[in-house]
Structure formats: structure tokens, C-alpha cells
C-alpha positions as CSV (number, residue, x, y, z in Angstrom):
1,M,-15.7,-10.1,10.9
2,A,-14.4,-12.9,8.6
3,E,-14.6,-10.6,5.5
4,R,-12.1,-8.2,7.1
5,F,-9.2,-10.6,6.7
6,E,-10.2,-11.9,3.3
7,R,-6.9,-10.6,1.7
8,H,-4.8,-11.6,4.6
9,R,-1.2,-12.3,3.5
10,Q,-2.0,-12.2,-0.2
11,P,1.0,-11.8,-2.5
12,W,1.4,-8.5,-4.2
13,T,0.6,-8.5,-7.9
14,S,2.7,-6.5,-10.4
15,D,-0.3,-4.3,-11.0
16,E,-0.5,-3.4,-7.3
17,V,3.2,-2.7,-7.1
18,Q,2.9,-0.4,-10.1
19,K,-0.1,1.4,-8.5
20,L,1.8,1.8,-5.3
21,L,4.8,3.3,-7.2
22,T,2.5,5.7,-9.0
23,L,0.6,6.8,-5.9
24,A,3.8,7.2,-3.8
25,K,5.3,9.4,-6.5
26,K,2.2,11.6,-6.5
27,G,2.8,12.2,-2.8
28,M,-0.4,10.5,-1.6
29,P,-0.5,9.7,2.2
30,L,-0.2,6.2,3.4
31,K,-3.9,5.9,4.5
32,A,-5.1,6.9,1.0
33,I,-2.7,4.5,-0.7
34,A,-3.8,1.6,1.5
35,K,-7.4,2.3,0.8
36,A,-6.8,2.5,-2.9
37,L,-5.0,-0.8,-2.9
38,T,-7.4,-2.4,-0.4
39,R,-4.5,-3.3,1.8
40,S,-3.5,-2.5,5.3
41,E,-1.4,0.5,6.0
42,E,1.2,-1.8,7.6
43,S,1.3,-4.0,4.4
44,V,1.7,-0.9,2.2
45,K,4.5,0.5,4.4
46,E,6.4,-2.9,4.4
47,R,6.1,-3.2,0.6
48,A,7.3,0.4,0.1
49,K,10.3,-0.2,2.3
50,Q,11.1,-3.3,0.3
51,D,11.0,-1.4,-3.0
52,G,12.9,1.6,-1.5
53,L,9.9,4.0,-1.9
54,S,9.2,6.9,0.4
55,I,5.6,7.6,1.3
56,A,4.5,11.1,2.3
57,K,3.7,11.5,6.0
58,L,0.9,13.8,6.9
59,R,1.6,16.3,9.7
């Protein structure tokens, strides 16, 4: 259980921000982006909001 929160509240690196930007522009869903960045969906959503990015929502 301890390993689950290993990255808890880690600051975003510029590489991660670039990857987020790239994946969001490709239209990837939130879940896939979160998995690719090994971050929580909530964390990705917050960062995208800060950067003014829109993430595709699956329906």
C-alpha cells in the first residue's frame, strides 16, 4: 500500500508538462494520459486546468 503514494505531491517536471501537452493535443483521454505520466487523474486534470489545456472526455 505504501508504494501507491510514492509520487504523492511531487512537483511537475518540464518533461512531464511537455508530455501532457503533447498527449492532450492528440486527443487522448484523461485516464490514458494519467497512466502514461504515472500520475493520478485528479493531478493531471488540475495541471491541465492550470495550463489552460482541454482534455478529451470519453462518452
